[in-house]
Each structure stands twice: as structure tokens, then as C-alpha cells.
C-alpha positions in Angstrom: -25.5 16.5 -65.4 -27.5 15.0 -62.5 -29.2 16.7 -59.7 -27.5 17.3 -56.4 -28.2 15.0 -53.5 -30.2 17.7 -51.8 -32.5 18.4 -54.8 -36.1 17.4 -54.8 -37.1 14.5 -57.1 -40.2 14.2 -59.3 -42.1 10.9 -59.0 -40.5 9.7 -62.2 -37.0 10.5 -61.0 -37.7 8.9 -57.6 -39.1 5.8 -59.3 -36.0 5.5 -61.5 -33.7 5.9 -58.5 -35.5 3.3 -56.5 -35.9 1.0 -59.5 -39.7 0.8 -58.9 -42.7 1.7 -61.1 -44.4 5.0 -60.3 -47.7 3.3 -59.4 -45.9 1.5 -56.6 -44.8 4.8 -55.0 -48.4 6.1 -55.3 -49.7 2.8 -53.7 -47.2 3.1 -50.9 -48.4 6.6 -50.1 -51.9 5.0 -49.4 -50.4 2.4 -47.1 -47.7 4.3 -45.3 -48.8 7.6 -43.8 -45.1 8.5 -43.3 -44.6 9.0 -47.0 -45.5 12.6 -47.6 -44.0 14.1 -50.8 -44.6 17.7 -51.4 -47.5 18.2 -53.8 -47.6 21.2 -56.1 -50.1 22.4 -58.7 -51.8 19.7 -60.6 -51.0 17.1 -57.8 -47.3 16.9 -59.0 -45.2 15.1 -56.4 -41.8 16.2 -55.2 -39.8 13.9 -53.0 -37.2 15.4 -50.6 -33.9 13.5 -49.9 -35.3 12.1 -46.6 -38.4 10.9 -48.5 -36.1 9.0 -50.8 -34.3 7.4 -47.9 -37.6 6.5 -46.3 -38.7 4.9 -49.5 -35.3 3.0 -49.8 -35.8 1.7 -46.2 -39.4 0.6 -46.9 -38.2 -1.0 -50.2 -35.4 -2.8 -48.3 -37.8 -4.1 -45.7 -40.4 -5.3 -48.2 -38.2 -6.7 -51.0 -34.9 -7.7 -49.4 -36.1 -8.7 -45.9 -39.4 -10.1 -46.9 -41.7 -8.2 -44.6 -45.3 -7.8 -45.5 -46.9 -4.3 -45.8 -48.5 -4.9 -42.3 -45.1 -5.8 -40.9 -43.5 -2.7 -42.2 -46.4 -0.6 -41.0 -45.8 -2.2 -37.5 -42.1 -1.3 -37.7 -42.9 2.3 -38.6 -45.5 2.5 -35.8 -43.2 1.0 -33.2 -39.8 2.4 -34.2 -40.8 5.5 -36.2 -40.1 6.8 -39.7 -36.5 7.7 -38.6 -35.7 4.0 -38.3 -36.7 3.3 -41.9 -34.9 6.5 -43.1 -31.8 5.2 -41.3 -32.2 1.8 -43.0 -32.4 3.6 -46.3 -29.3 5.7 -45.6 -27.4 2.7 -44.3 -28.5 0.5 -47.2 -29.3 -2.5 -45.1 -30.9 -3.5 -41.8 -27.8 -5.5 -40.9 -25.5 -2.5 -41.0 -28.0 -0.5 -38.9 -28.3 -3.2 -36.3 -24.5 -3.5 -36.1 -24.3 -7.1 -37.3 -26.4 -8.6 -34.5 -25.5 -12.0 -35.9 -21.9 -11.3 -35.0 -21.9 -11.6 -31.2 -18.2 -11.8 -30.6 -17.6 -8.0 -30.6 -14.0 -8.5 -31.6 -12.1 -5.3 -32.5 -12.2 -6.4 -36.2 -16.0 -6.9 -36.0 -16.5 -3.5 -34.3 -14.3 -1.8 -36.9 -16.4 -3.4 -39.6 -19.6 -2.1 -38.1 -18.1 1.4 -37.8 -17.0 1.2 -41.4 -20.5 0.0 -42.5 -22.1 2.9 -40.7 -19.7 5.4 -42.2 -20.6 4.3 -45.7 -23.7 6.1 -46.9 -24.5 7.3 -50.4 -23.9 10.9 -49.1 -20.3 10.1 -48.2 -19.4 9.6 -51.8 -18.4 12.4 -54.3 -21.4 14.6 -55.3 -20.5 14.5 -59.0 -21.7 10.9 -59.2 -25.4 10.4 -59.8 -27.5 9.4 -56.7 -28.3 6.0 -58.3 -24.6 5.3 -59.0 -23.7 6.5 -55.5 -26.2 4.1 -54.0 -24.8 1.3 -56.1 -21.2 2.2 -55.1 -22.2 2.4 -51.4 -23.8 -1.1 -51.7 -20.6 -2.5 -53.3 -18.5 -0.9 -50.6 -20.7 -2.5 -47.9 -20.4 -5.9 -49.6 -16.6 -5.5 -49.7 -16.5 -4.7 -46.0 -18.7 -7.7 -45.3 -16.2 -9.9 -47.2 -13.4 -8.3 -45.2 -15.2 -9.1 -42.0 -15.7 -12.7 -43.1 -12.0 -13.0 -43.9 -11.0 -11.5 -40.6 -13.3 -13.9 -38.7 -11.8 -16.8 -40.7 -8.3 -15.7 -39.7 -9.1 -15.6 -36.0 
């Protein structure tokens, strides 16, 4: 039985959920002042759900979008940690920015953006592990993107 979405995660659980080694999370703490897990006796780290989303956002910017650490630091400084948390919750920068590449703002495109924003890992049933919820949310976003492409091709 997995933890609830609101439960705190240890560094090993957070690392497994993010598919990153633990030392990367410790390193990121030294580079991003916004990452502040709760520390208990013996220096044990506990990550809150919003910490996980912040880490997901940072991971997406670094690994998927190709930003450098300095680039992500600049984004966090300019737009705040909430921006990275929103990216982590949305699962992608494109979903957060409302498909800025799609400038036609057709009803189908706007519906797709609304669908994308509505899909977060928290909108899925709580009985599914967080890792699997994130995977399902990603697949759902990919399917919506396919639908958007088909709708555009039909127009």
C-alpha cells in the first residue's frame, strides 16, 4: 500500500518518484535555495508534496527543456518557486504556457489547453501510487496533444 498524495516523502522515496539518484537531490539543495525539505533528527530529509512538485518542475526544466542550472536559477529568481511548482504539477512547460506555439486560439485549441491544465496527478484516483499517477497524467497529456494535432489537421 502506497502513501497518500499528501504524505511526506523521505529522500529515498522522493528520489524513486522523481527517477533521480539521492545525491542529485542533495546537490540541487545546494544550488536552488527554494528546495527546503523538512529536516529531522540526524539530518533526515522529508519532502512535502509541494517540494516534490518543485523538484518535478526543476527536473523538467533541466532534463526535458535543456536549461542549465544557472538558467533554472534565473527562472526561479524571476518567476518564483510557484512557477516551477506549477510546471511540476502540470507535467510540462507547454501545458502551463497554454501551447504558446498554437497561436490560432481556435475553440478546439482552447479546449485542449483547458483539458491539459485540468490533468494533474492529483486529479487521478488516490489508490494509484504517486509515480503511476504521474505516468498516467503524462500519458493523458500526450493523448490530448494527439487529439489537438488531429483537430488541427481536420480544420
